[in-house]
C-alpha positions as CSV (number, residue, x, y, z in Angstrom):
1,M,-43.4,-6.4,19.3
2,S,-46.8,-5.9,17.7
3,S,-47.2,-4.3,14.5
4,A,-48.9,-1.2,16.0
5,Q,-45.9,-0.8,18.3
6,N,-43.4,-1.4,15.4
7,H,-45.3,1.4,13.4
8,R,-45.1,4.0,16.3
9,L,-41.4,3.1,16.7
10,R,-40.7,3.9,13.1
11,S,-42.9,7.1,13.1
12,A,-41.1,8.2,16.0
13,A,-37.8,7.6,14.4
14,A,-39.0,9.3,11.1
15,Q,-40.0,12.5,13.3
16,G,-36.6,12.4,15.1
17,L,-34.9,12.3,11.7
18,T,-36.9,15.1,10.4
19,I,-36.1,17.2,13.6
20,A,-32.4,16.5,13.2
21,T,-32.2,17.4,9.5
22,A,-34.4,20.5,10.3
23,V,-31.7,21.7,12.8
24,L,-29.1,21.1,10.1
25,L,-31.2,23.1,7.7
26,A,-31.5,25.9,10.4
27,V,-27.7,26.0,10.7
28,S,-27.6,26.3,6.8
29,L,-30.1,29.0,6.6
30,A,-28.8,31.0,9.4
31,A,-25.5,31.2,7.3
32,C,-27.4,32.9,4.4
33,G,-26.7,36.7,5.9
34,P,-23.9,38.9,4.9
35,A,-20.5,38.0,4.2
36,E,-19.5,38.1,8.0
37,T,-21.2,35.0,8.5
38,G,-18.3,33.0,7.0
39,L,-20.3,31.8,3.8
40,E,-20.9,33.3,0.6
41,R,-24.3,33.7,-0.6
42,D,-24.0,31.3,-3.6
43,S,-22.3,28.7,-1.6
44,A,-25.0,29.1,1.1
45,R,-27.8,28.5,-1.5
46,Q,-26.1,25.5,-3.1
47,L,-25.5,24.0,0.6
48,Q,-29.2,24.7,1.3
49,E,-30.2,22.7,-1.5
50,R,-28.3,19.9,-0.3
51,V,-29.6,20.1,3.2
52,L,-33.1,20.4,1.8
53,R,-32.5,16.9,0.1
54,V,-31.3,15.4,3.2
55,S,-34.5,16.6,5.1
56,Q,-36.8,15.4,2.3
57,A,-35.1,12.0,2.4
58,A,-35.2,11.9,6.2
59,A,-39.0,12.9,6.2
60,A,-39.7,10.4,3.6
61,N,-37.9,7.8,5.8
62,D,-35.4,7.2,2.9
63,I,-32.4,6.6,5.2
64,S,-30.1,5.7,2.3
65,G,-31.1,8.6,0.3
66,G,-30.5,10.9,3.3
67,L,-27.1,9.5,3.7
68,A,-26.4,10.0,0.1
69,A,-27.6,13.5,0.3
70,L,-25.5,14.1,3.3
71,E,-22.4,12.9,1.5
72,S,-23.1,15.3,-1.4
73,L,-23.5,18.2,1.1
74,E,-20.2,17.3,2.6
75,A,-18.6,17.1,-0.8
76,D,-19.9,20.6,-1.5
77,L,-18.9,21.9,1.8
78,A,-15.3,20.6,1.3
79,S,-15.2,22.3,-2.1
80,A,-16.5,25.5,-0.9
81,V,-14.1,25.6,1.8
82,G,-11.1,24.6,-0.6
83,S,-12.1,27.6,-2.8
84,G,-12.4,30.2,0.1
85,R,-16.2,30.8,0.0
86,V,-16.7,29.2,3.4
87,T,-14.5,30.0,6.4
88,E,-13.0,27.4,8.7
89,E,-15.3,28.4,11.5
90,R,-18.5,28.1,9.5
91,R,-17.1,24.6,8.1
92,R,-16.7,23.4,11.6
93,S,-20.2,24.5,12.7
94,I,-21.8,22.8,9.4
95,T,-19.7,19.7,9.9
96,T,-20.7,19.3,13.6
97,A,-24.5,19.5,12.7
98,A,-23.9,17.1,9.6
99,A,-22.2,14.7,12.0
100,A,-25.2,14.7,14.2
101,V,-27.6,14.1,11.4
102,R,-25.3,11.3,10.0
103,A,-25.3,9.6,13.5
104,D,-29.1,9.8,13.5
105,L,-29.4,8.4,10.2
106,T,-26.9,5.6,10.7
107,A,-28.7,4.7,13.9
108,A,-32.2,4.7,12.2
109,K,-30.6,2.5,9.3
110,A,-29.3,0.1,11.9
111,E,-33.0,0.0,13.5
112,A,-34.4,-0.5,10.3
113,D,-32.0,-3.2,9.4
114,A,-32.7,-5.0,12.7
115,A,-36.4,-4.8,12.3
116,A,-36.2,-6.3,8.7
117,A,-34.1,-9.1,9.9
118,K,-36.4,-9.9,12.7
119,A,-39.6,-9.7,10.4
120,A,-37.6,-12.1,8.1
121,A,-36.9,-14.5,10.7
122,D,-40.4,-14.3,12.2
123,A,-41.7,-14.9,8.6
124,A,-39.5,-18.0,8.2
125,A,-40.4,-19.4,11.6
126,A,-44.2,-18.9,10.6
127,Q,-43.4,-20.7,7.3
128,K,-41.7,-23.5,9.1
129,Q,-44.4,-23.8,11.7
130,A,-47.2,-23.7,8.9
131,E,-45.3,-26.7,7.2
132,A,-45.1,-28.6,10.2
133,D,-48.7,-28.2,10.9
134,A,-49.6,-29.3,7.5
135,A,-47.6,-32.4,7.8
136,A,-48.9,-33.2,11.2
137,A,-52.5,-32.6,9.8
138,E,-51.7,-35.1,6.9
139,A,-50.3,-37.7,9.3
140,A,-53.3,-37.5,11.3
141,K,-55.5,-37.7,8.5
142,V,-53.8,-40.9,7.3
143,A,-53.7,-42.4,10.6
144,T,-57.3,-42.0,11.2
145,A,-58.4,-43.2,7.7
146,P,-60.4,-46.5,7.7
147,A,-58.6,-49.6,6.8
148,S,-59.1,-50.9,3.4
149,P,-60.9,-54.5,3.2
150,S,-58.5,-57.1,2.8
151,S,-59.1,-59.6,0.0
152,D,-59.6,-62.5,2.4
153,E,-62.4,-60.7,4.3
154,G,-65.3,-62.9,5.0
155,R,-63.7,-66.3,4.3
156,G,-62.0,-66.6,7.9
157,N,-59.6,-69.6,7.7
158,K,-61.0,-71.0,4.7
159,G,-58.9,-71.1,1.7
160,K,-59.6,-71.4,-1.9
161,G,-61.5,-74.3,-2.5
162,K,-62.1,-75.3,1.2
163,D,-65.6,-75.8,2.2
164,N,-66.7,-76.1,5.9
């Protein structure tokens, strides 16, 4: 895959993550209304802050940061449910959206890890090829070098002290 294709793929993945987190954000924002929404205003504001962090991380293509922010959101949600500030129905709705975002983030992380592994393997193969090419060039250089003159050159069969 070319560098341009790889960049387009990563850009598309980042846009997909941003859209997914925007959906989660919309679910959270929609919960900011009156008490019958199943979510108290203070809890809604706190959860929105967490959702915003997930969205920002996804928009920056920070998958690990997005997953960490999502974990914080889920912990805050569990706390709010435990204290009665969020109804079970609203919890299910938010949890469903969060699970979809987690799946997107996890898939993006797997793709990024695979791309990084491929890039490392390609770099290693290129390095190995460069070393082999350099060794072959050196061997060719040695093979084509002129032979050094021997110390007997020009005497033929005459030895030391022998005249014709």
